[in-house]
C-alpha positions as a printed Julia matrix, in Angstrom:
314×3 Matrix{Float64}:
 -17.57  -22.05    4.04
 -16.17  -24.65    6.94
 -16.57  -23.67   10.39
 -13.71  -22.34   11.54
 -12.04  -23.52   15.01
  -9.66  -21.29   17.73
  -7.68  -22.95   20.65
  -6.03  -20.46   22.4
  -4.65  -20.55   25.69
  -4.31  -18.35   28.73
  -0.13  -18.53   27.13
  -0.82  -17.01   24.04
   1.57  -16.41   22.24
   3.01  -20.58   22.42
   4.76  -20.43   18.61
   5.86  -18.37   16.14
   3.33  -16.62   14.52
   3.28  -16.26   10.5
   2.62  -12.54    9.22
   1.35  -13.24    5.22
   3.0    -9.95    2.88
   0.61   -9.55   -0.31
   3.55   -8.54   -2.23
   7.01   -9.79   -3.14
  10.63   -9.57   -1.41
  11.33   -5.92   -1.55
   8.39   -4.34   -1.49
   7.57   -1.67    1.17
   4.65   -4.0     3.09
   7.82   -6.83    3.18
  10.12   -4.13    4.27
   7.75   -2.79    6.92
   6.76   -6.49    8.26
  10.45   -7.52    8.44
  11.4    -4.35   10.05
   8.39   -5.5    12.47
  10.47   -9.13   12.46
  13.46   -7.95   14.35
  11.42   -7.4    18.3
   8.52   -9.4    18.03
  10.54  -12.17   20.05
  11.14   -9.1    22.71
   7.16   -7.88   22.55
   5.61  -10.39   21.79
   7.32  -13.96   23.52
   7.29  -15.37   19.92
   8.87  -14.95   16.04
   6.64  -13.71   13.42
   7.53  -15.92   10.19
   7.09  -13.66    6.92
   4.86  -15.36    4.18
   4.95  -13.82    1.17
   2.08  -14.83   -0.91
   2.04  -12.79   -3.91
  -1.01  -12.75   -6.57
  -4.61  -11.28   -7.64
  -2.85   -7.59   -7.19
  -3.57   -8.82   -3.04
  -6.44  -11.15   -3.07
  -4.16  -14.1    -3.06
  -3.3   -13.06    0.47
  -5.34  -11.31    1.56
  -7.85  -14.31    0.73
  -5.65  -17.03    2.53
  -6.26  -14.25    5.75
  -9.73  -14.49    6.23
 -10.26  -18.02    5.86
  -7.3   -18.14    8.51
  -7.98  -19.92   11.77
  -8.59  -17.3    13.65
  -6.16  -18.53   16.57
  -3.6   -15.4    16.63
  -1.41  -17.53   14.64
  -2.11  -15.9    11.49
  -1.78  -12.14   10.91
  -1.15   -9.67    7.45
   0.03   -6.66    6.0
  -3.07   -5.3     4.35
  -2.53   -2.26    2.34
  -5.65    0.54    0.32
  -5.47   -2.61   -2.65
  -7.15   -3.98    0.49
 -10.35   -1.68    0.2
 -10.36   -1.44   -3.48
 -10.89   -5.46   -4.54
 -13.79   -5.89   -3.07
 -15.21   -2.42   -4.96
 -14.62   -4.05   -8.47
 -16.3    -7.33   -7.41
 -13.35   -9.18   -7.79
 -12.11  -11.13   -4.07
 -13.52  -13.37   -2.78
 -14.45  -11.99    0.07
 -15.66   -8.78    0.95
 -11.94   -7.47    3.21
 -13.67   -4.87    4.99
 -16.12   -7.7     6.99
 -13.35  -10.37    6.88
 -10.78   -9.06    8.56
  -9.98   -7.11   11.93
  -7.76   -4.36   11.5
  -5.75   -4.61   14.97
  -3.15   -1.27   14.27
  -1.88    0.44   11.93
   1.88    0.95   11.5
   2.25    3.76    8.77
   0.84    5.49    6.41
   2.51    6.6     2.76
   1.86    9.62    0.44
   2.57    7.58   -3.52
   4.94    9.6    -5.39
   4.78    9.53   -9.31
   8.13    9.14  -10.52
   9.89    9.35  -14.03
  13.39    8.49  -15.68
  16.25   11.84  -14.66
  16.82   11.68  -17.88
  13.16   12.18  -19.37
  12.35   15.59  -20.41
  10.01   16.51  -17.83
  10.67   18.57  -15.2
   7.68   19.13  -13.46
   3.95   17.65  -13.34
   3.09   20.27  -16.33
   5.47   19.21  -18.36
   4.65   15.88  -18.6
   0.52   16.67  -18.82
   1.59   19.45  -21.33
   3.78   16.89  -23.37
   0.53   14.17  -23.04
  -1.55   16.22  -24.34
   0.44   17.07  -26.9
   1.13   13.45  -27.67
  -2.27   11.7   -27.1
  -1.5     8.4   -26.15
   2.58    8.22  -26.19
   3.0     7.76  -22.49
   2.95    4.48  -20.52
   2.04    3.98  -16.66
   3.59    1.59  -15.53
   1.56    0.07  -12.83
   1.6    -2.8    -9.94
  -1.02   -4.6   -11.7
  -4.9    -3.8   -13.14
  -7.34   -2.14  -10.39
  -4.18   -1.6    -7.71
  -3.86    1.67   -6.14
  -1.03    2.9    -8.56
  -3.0     2.24  -11.36
  -6.2     4.47   -9.84
  -3.76    7.21   -9.6
  -2.6     7.09  -13.13
  -6.08    6.94  -13.94
  -7.78    9.87  -11.68
  -4.89   11.8   -13.62
  -5.98   10.89  -16.64
  -9.33   12.13  -15.67
  -7.91   15.21  -13.68
  -5.44   16.42  -16.4
  -7.97   15.28  -18.99
  -4.73   13.1   -20.5
  -4.48    9.63  -22.06
  -1.51    7.7   -21.13
  -1.44    3.91  -21.31
  -1.91    1.45  -18.36
   0.98   -0.69  -18.44
   0.37   -3.91  -15.41
   3.59   -5.74  -13.87
   4.41   -8.13  -11.28
   5.39   -5.9    -8.2
   6.03   -2.11   -7.96
   9.89   -3.64   -8.07
   9.68   -5.07  -12.02
   7.64   -1.16  -12.1
  10.81    0.92  -11.22
  12.67   -1.05  -13.12
  10.88   -0.5   -16.24
  11.15    3.12  -16.04
  14.37    3.28  -15.45
  14.87    0.77  -18.63
  12.83    3.1   -19.73
  10.46    0.22  -20.96
   7.48    2.85  -19.25
   7.19    6.03  -18.64
   5.66    7.26  -15.32
   4.83    5.07  -11.92
   2.98    5.35   -8.99
   5.8     4.39   -6.23
   5.7     4.72   -2.23
   8.53    6.96   -1.34
  10.92    4.03    0.03
  11.01    2.2    -2.98
  12.85    4.98   -5.03
  14.9     7.73   -2.32
  18.32    6.4    -2.86
  17.44    6.55   -6.64
  16.26   10.07   -6.24
  18.85   10.77   -4.23
  21.42    9.5    -6.44
  20.04   11.33   -9.3
  17.99    8.28  -11.9
  14.63    9.1   -10.45
  12.69   12.61  -10.22
  10.15   12.57   -8.01
   7.42   15.1   -10.22
   4.12   14.94   -7.27
   3.55   13.66   -4.5
  -0.2    12.47   -3.16
  -0.64   13.77    0.51
  -2.08   16.44    1.67
   1.37   17.81    2.81
   4.87   17.68    1.31
   6.99   14.43    3.02
   9.27   15.7     5.37
  12.01   13.58    4.5
  15.26   16.06    3.55
  16.19   14.35    0.34
  12.01   14.62   -0.97
  10.68   17.43    1.17
  11.22   20.01   -2.14
   8.79   17.75   -4.14
   5.16   19.92   -4.49
   1.78   17.54   -3.45
  -0.43   17.75   -6.68
  -3.05   20.0    -4.87
   0.22   22.12   -5.43
  -0.29   21.92   -8.63
  -3.95   21.75   -9.03
  -5.16   18.27   -8.86
  -7.53   17.01   -6.25
  -5.32   13.42   -5.77
  -5.03   13.08   -2.19
  -4.96    9.99   -1.58
  -2.63    8.1     0.58
  -1.06    4.46    1.6
  -1.03    2.94    4.72
  -0.44   -0.05    6.12
  -2.38   -1.89    8.88
  -2.14   -4.99   10.67
  -4.8    -6.88   10.31
  -6.42  -10.49   11.54
  -9.28  -12.62   10.81
 -12.84  -11.27   11.92
 -13.22  -14.33   14.75
 -10.38  -13.94   16.66
 -11.23  -14.52   19.98
 -10.58  -10.86   21.95
  -8.46  -11.13   24.28
  -5.82  -12.54   21.86
  -6.39   -9.49   19.71
  -5.69   -7.51   22.99
  -2.28   -9.09   23.37
  -1.39   -9.06   19.61
  -2.43   -4.52   20.42
  -0.31   -4.63   23.06
   2.39   -5.9    21.24
   2.43   -4.1    18.4
   1.62   -1.11   19.88
   4.68   -1.46   21.67
   6.82   -3.04   18.26
   5.88    0.28   16.37
   6.54    2.95   18.81
   9.83    1.22   19.39
  12.61    4.03   19.01
  14.44    1.76   17.26
  11.46    0.87   14.88
  10.5     4.21   14.24
  14.33    5.04   13.27
  14.39    2.77   10.77
  11.31    3.31    9.42
  12.66    7.15    9.34
  15.53    6.32    7.49
  13.97    4.27    5.05
  11.21    7.16    4.13
   8.14    6.12    5.99
   6.71    8.2     8.47
   5.5     5.66   11.08
   2.03    6.58   12.01
   0.53    4.22   14.46
  -3.26    3.49   15.02
  -5.3     1.53   17.48
  -8.08   -1.0    16.91
 -10.64    0.99   16.66
  -8.98    4.2    14.65
  -7.72    1.75   12.4
 -11.65    0.75   11.93
 -12.64    3.68   11.21
 -10.2     4.56    8.91
 -11.3     1.56    7.28
 -14.73    2.6     7.14
 -14.03    6.77    6.03
 -11.24    5.52    3.47
 -13.73    2.56    1.82
 -16.16    5.77    1.22
 -13.49    7.87   -0.56
 -12.74    5.04   -2.9
 -16.26    4.27   -3.69
 -16.89    7.81   -4.92
 -13.58    8.25   -6.63
 -14.08    5.6    -8.64
 -17.71    5.99   -9.35
 -17.07    9.37  -10.25
 -14.49    9.36  -12.6
 -15.75    6.61  -14.58
 -12.83    4.28  -12.97
 -14.7     1.62  -12.05
 -16.83    0.42  -14.86
 -13.19    0.79  -17.34
 -11.58   -1.17  -14.74
 -14.09   -3.52  -14.32
 -13.66   -3.75  -18.63
 -10.16   -3.98  -18.36
  -9.83   -6.95  -15.66
 -12.36   -8.81  -18.08
């Protein structure tokens, strides 16, 4: 790898800052990035330029971020998938060591959604159906080895059922497929299905968080844990930077993003979208990365998912 060059001044930032988003326009990470974009000039003195770089379950974006010039003008949105890909050996870089978390913006459970016209009113209903109709149910997910795929395989393992995993290019396609009854089940971010739940076109059977959500529309949905399944992984949104970014640039960015994330208007916008703002600074974000990385590694090994997903990725 060619050595990276760093050119910064005390006047940083002097030009717009690129933010690489690994998923498509309208995805949860994209929506969060565009909400941050609105207040960036106020707190950073420069605008954010959102760049959607899709592909490889996030690898295309995170590979580009890992090799970007660490001058503070290229940032990236990361999620729990950032920790998953290196565990499969399917990423060019180990993002845990190639990137530094700058700030955590939000944390959210995933929800398990089905078409509202389907007969399953509860998770137990669906599990019972799956047991009596092995292999008939299809889980839509946003790509082999992505977090939603892992959650679907975890449920298969925990419930002793067999469902067919169907990969798509993004969560938007998965939701469309569920609504069109091309697949039966999807694990998605609640921000993406809140309106469909409100309108009655989708039903949510379970939440992956430790606790129920606080959103009035979603608060009645029980967790997997309540229903006897130890599926408690949640997703998070962390702004990350290339590892060699100078500390003075990192500190200035961290200070600006903290102001953006704790801005009452930003919090209000996130809450209205069904997302819970959960700010963490750089050190706490790093600690969380390490803790979640270990939890995922243990989960993948104990459930046999690691070998299964490596085989499916061949």
